[in-house]
C-alpha positions in Angstrom: 0.0 -16.1 -30.0 -1.7 -16.7 -26.8 -0.7 -18.5 -23.6 -2.8 -21.4 -24.5 -0.5 -21.6 -27.7 2.6 -21.2 -25.6 1.8 -23.9 -22.9 2.8 -26.9 -24.8 6.2 -25.5 -25.8 6.9 -24.7 -21.9 5.2 -27.9 -20.6 2.7 -26.3 -18.6 -1.1 -26.4 -18.8 -3.1 -23.6 -20.4 -4.9 -21.2 -18.5 -8.3 -22.6 -17.1 -7.2 -26.3 -17.6 -6.9 -28.3 -14.5 -3.1 -28.8 -13.3 -1.5 -32.3 -12.7 0.6 -33.0 -9.5 -0.9 -32.5 -5.9 -4.7 -33.3 -6.1 -7.2 -30.6 -5.1 -8.7 -32.7 -2.6 -5.4 -32.8 -0.6 -5.1 -29.1 -0.2 -8.9 -28.8 0.9 -8.3 -31.7 3.5 -5.4 -29.9 4.8 -7.3 -26.5 4.8 -10.2 -28.0 6.3 -8.1 -29.6 9.1 -6.3 -26.0 9.7 -9.5 -24.4 9.8 -11.2 -26.9 12.5 -8.0 -26.4 14.8 -8.2 -22.5 14.3 -11.8 -22.5 15.2 -11.2 -24.7 18.3 -8.7 -22.4 19.3 -11.1 -19.5 19.1 -13.9 -21.5 20.7 -11.8 -22.6 23.9 -9.0 -20.1 24.8 -9.1 -17.2 26.5 -5.7 -15.6 26.3 -5.7 -12.9 23.6 -2.3 -14.0 22.2 -3.7 -17.5 21.5 -6.9 -16.0 20.1 -4.7 -14.0 17.9 -2.6 -17.4 16.8 -6.1 -19.0 16.5 -7.2 -16.5 13.9 -4.1 -16.6 12.1 -4.7 -20.4 11.6 -8.2 -19.6 10.2 -6.8 -17.1 7.8 -3.8 -19.6 6.5 -6.5 -22.2 6.0 -8.4 -19.9 3.6 -5.1 -18.9 2.0 -4.3 -22.6 1.3 -7.7 -23.4 -0.1 -7.3 -20.2 -2.3 -3.8 -21.3 -3.7 -5.1 -24.8 -4.0 -8.1 -23.6 -6.3 -5.8 -21.1 -8.1 -3.1 -23.9 -8.9 -6.0 -26.6 -9.7 -7.1 -24.1 -12.4 -4.1 -22.6 -13.4 -4.9 -18.9 -12.9 -3.0 -16.6 -10.7 -6.3 -14.9 -9.1 -6.4 -17.1 -6.2 -2.7 -16.5 -5.4 -3.4 -12.4 -5.3 -6.4 -12.8 -3.2 -4.1 -15.0 -0.7 -1.5 -12.3 -0.8 -4.2 -9.5 0.1 -5.5 -11.8 3.1 -1.8 -12.0 4.1 -1.7 -8.5 4.4 -4.7 -8.1 6.4 -3.5 -10.8 8.6 -0.4 -8.8 9.3 -2.4 -5.7 9.8 -4.5 -7.6 12.4 -1.4 -9.1 14.2 0.1 -5.5 14.8 -3.1 -4.0 16.1 -4.0 -6.8 18.3 -0.3 -7.0 19.8 -0.4 -3.1 20.3 -3.5 -3.7 22.4 -2.3 -6.7 24.3 1.0 -5.1 25.2 -1.1 -1.7 26.1 -3.2 -4.2 28.5 -0.2 -5.8 29.8 1.5 -2.7 30.7 -1.5 -1.7 32.9 -0.9 -4.9 34.6 -4.6 -6.1 34.0 -5.5 -9.8 33.4 -4.9 -11.2 30.1 -8.4 -12.8 30.1 -10.5 -12.1 27.0 -13.8 -12.6 29.5 -12.5 -10.0 31.7 -11.4 -7.6 28.8 -15.0 -7.4 27.6 -15.3 -3.6 27.2 -12.9 -1.1 26.4 -12.8 1.4 29.3 -10.9 4.7 29.3 
């Protein structure tokens, strides 16, 4: 018995069949809005903490699109890839906040334009 045979028994769609419920377009509209907010933050902000927040918005918008497509086609590939993106985002936050704390301890300015090069 395959998963396609079991789908009518448990009330789920077969793998590869489009799902009912929240339409894919709504996932993509919200994901696009988050992406535009993140892009606006990256282009306009100079504080590194706000830049990290904007990059997190960009990554979360990509995750939302991945999960939306994954849910629409009833496969788990998008969920797994979104989990990998979350791990990368967590590593980016750890490294970025470590750099911000190191700069702040030296009483340097927290302006991205002034921190254009890493001097030892």
